[in-house]
N, C-alpha and C positions, 0 to 999 in steps of 0.2 A: 273733539268731534261732538256734534249734537246727537242725541239719541232720544227716542220717544218713550215716554213712561205713561202707562195707563192709570189714571186716578179719577174717581168720581164720575165715571162714565164718559170721559173724554181723554184724549191723548195730549200730553204736554211735551214740547221739545226742550230738552234739558242738556246743559253742558256743565262739566265738572272740572275745576282747576284744582290741582293737588301738587304740592311741592314740599316734600320732607327735607327741609334745609337743615343746616347745622344748629340753628336756634330752635328747632322743633321740640316740643315737650317730649320727654322720655317716658312719661307715665301712661302712654296710650294715646288714642285719638284726642285731638283738641277740640273736636266738634265741628259740625258743618255750619257754615255761614251761608244762608240762603238769601239771595238778592231778588227783591220783588220789584219789577219795573213799574213805571207810571203808565197812565192811560195811553192807549194807542201806540205804545212803544215796544218794539221787539227787544230781546235781551241783549242784542249786539251793542245797545247803547251803554251797557256796563262794560266799559273799555277792558279788553284782555289784559292790558298792563295793570289796571286797577285790580282786577280779579287776582292776577298773579301775585301782586304785592300783599294782598290780604291773605293769600295762601301760604306766605313765607314762614309762619310760625306753627306749621303743622295742621292748619285748618283745610278741610275741603271746602272750596267756594263753589257754590251752585248757582248758576244763573239760568233762568227758564223763560220761555215765551208764554205770556198769558194767552187765554183763548182769543182767537181772532187776530193774533199777531204771529209773525214768523212762521214756523212750521207746526204750531200747535193746532188742534181742531178749530176749523174756521167755518163760520156760517155765512150765508149771503149778506152782502152789505145791506143795512137797513132792517135785518131780521134777526136780531139776537134772541136766542131762546133761553136765556139765562139772566140772572141778576148779580148784584154785588155779593150776595151771600154765597152764590155758587163759586165765585172767584176765591172767597175765603175757604170754602170747602176744598177747592182744588189745592190751595196752598197747604192746608192741613194734611190732605192726602199725600202730597209730595213729601212732606216732612216724615210721614209714617213709612213711605215706601224707601226712603233713603236709609232707614233702619239703624240709625246711630243715636236714637233718643231725641230729646228736644233739641231744636236747632237755635242758633243765634240768627234771628230773622232781621233783615235790614230792608226797609221799604222806602220808596221815593214817590212823593206826591200821592197819587191814588194808591200806589203800592204801600205807602205809609199808612193810609186809611185801612187797607186790607190787614196790614200787620197789627195795627191797634186792635182791630176787631178780633183777630185770632188770639192775641195776648189776653184780651178781656174775657172771651168766651171759652177758650181752650188753653188755659195756662200751662197744661202738661206738654204742649207742643213747642213752647218757647223758652229757651234758656236765657236769652237776653234779647233786647229790642233796640234797634237803631232806626230812628225816624228822620228821614232826610227831606227837606223842602216840602213839608206837608203841614197840615193844620189838624186840629182836634176833631174827632168824629162826633163828640157830644156837642149839643148846642151851646152857644156862647152864653156866658153870664150877661144878663141884660145890662148890668152895670159896666161891662167891659166892652168898649167900643174898638174892635179891630179894624185896621185900615183895609180898604178894598183894593182891588187891582189897579194899576196905574192907568191913566187915560190912554197912554200910548198902546199898552197892551190891549185895552178894551177896543180900540180902533183896529188892532191886528186881528182880533177875533172875528170882526166883521169880514176881513179879507179871507180868513180861513174858511168861513162858512160858505164862500163861493168858489173855493179852490178845488178843482178836480184832483182825483187821485193821480199820482205821477204815472205816465205811461212808459217811461224809459229811465235808464240810470241817470242821465243828465238832469232830466226834470226832477227826479227824486232828490238828487243832490242839491239843486237850486232851492227846493222846498226846505230841505234839511237846514241849509245855510241861513235861509230867511228865518226859520224858527229859532235857530240858535241865537241869532242877533236879536230877535224879539223877546225871547225868554231869558237869555243869558244876562250875566252881570257885566262887569268891567274887565274880567280876565281875558287875556288874549285868546283868539280862536286859531287853532291849527287847521287850516283849510284842508290840507292833505289828509290828516287824521279823520276829519269829518267826512270827507269824500269816501275813504276806506270803509267807515262804518255804514254810511248811506248805501254804498254798493252792496255790502254784505246783506243789509236788511232787504234791499230790492231783490237780490238773487234768491234769498231763502224764503221770502214771504209767499204763502199760498195765494193770498189776495190783499194787496196793500189797502184797497178801499174798505175791507172788512174791519180794519182797526178803528174806523169811525164808529163802529157799533158801541164802543165803550162810552161814547158821549150820550148814548140812549139809555144807559143802565140806570135803574133806580138804586137808591142807597139801601142799607139794611132795613128790614122790616121792624126792627126793634127801636123803640123810642126811649128806652130806659138809659139813664146815664151809665156808661160803661168804664170810663177811664179810671174810676175809683177802684175797680176790680183788677187793674193791671198790677201784677206783682213782680213781673220780670224786671230785672235791672234795665233802666232805659237811658239811652243817649239820644238827645235831639240835636241834629246837625242842620244848621240853617244859614243861608247866605245873607250877607248884609244888603245885597242888591236884588233880592227876589221881587219881581214885579207882579206875580200872581198872589202869593202869600207873603206880603212884606214881613220883615223881621219880627214884628211884634206877635205874629202868629206862632213862630217858633218859641218865643219867650213864653207866651201864654200856654202852649202845649206842655212845655217843661214844668211850669208851675202846677199843672193840673194832674200830673202823674207823680205819685209819691215816690220821692228820692231821685227823680230824674235829673240828669245833668245836661246842660246846654253847651254846645260847641258852635260858636259863631265863626263863620268863614268869610273873611274880608274879600269883597269883589264877586262873590259867588251869586249867581242868579237862580232862576228856577230851571235847573239843568242837571243832567247827570254829571258827576264829578269830572271836570276836565283836568288834565295833568297839572296845570299850576296850582291846583288845590290839593293834590295828593299829599304833600308834605304836612298838611294840617289834618286832613280827614283820615288818611290810612293809619297814622299812629294813634289817632283818637279812637277809632273803631277797635284797633288791636288791644289797646290798653283796656277798653271797655269790656271786651269779650273775655280777656284774660282775668279781669277782676270778677267777672260772673262766674268763672270756673268752668271746668270740662263738664258737659252734661252727662247725666246718668241715664242709661237706657231703661 
């Protein structure tokens, strides 16, 4: 069940998955894994099965709605009164409210950027860092030419700019399916699963149109290099078929964070992990957080 948590002057809608299975550590809590969604995406896109799999070793897995998505505090469409730094402060506040010390933070796409900034600026909040389908928050090295988005996705962005917010469940599902086909890789799409998630997002959202506010946000006001300050053990998870941040973005990000490891996922695009990828991603994340150790409050 989702519940609302007050942090940083707003309310965030939070859901916790916990499963103390036979393989759970016996030395106390294994630490929270906090999942940070991408831009304009409600927390439902972190599949419940994925969350349950991550909770199997004694971790509490926390998924939450960013501002302007799901049931969290929502502003009128086109009128965000916050910036990217506020979303980082929300995440930091959530980790503090959870009350179990620094968290294992996993962020996808824009959520990965928020997680990078949190780890660089507030290292005491982060026990380990997992960055999925994202790119570095620091400016690129001029000598490093990273590939841009694919021409097909660039054309799709033009379609998105003209698409109205869905007015009913069916139109919301059709939009979600089109997005999955445009941003996803070559892994198969489970249409029934996608419809269930889309229906949940539609039913829970205060205002679907408000999610577009994320596209209006400015980045952090800091222009200083930050990745060199990341001390949390870091895992970079990147799909081989990502059309927004092609694979070299993930490889570059892993090179730029001291000691980071890279997990390349065949067939994965720019998307929340679908079930065909879990056999690779879930064990990778669990090994990573186990190696980082249980956080100390």
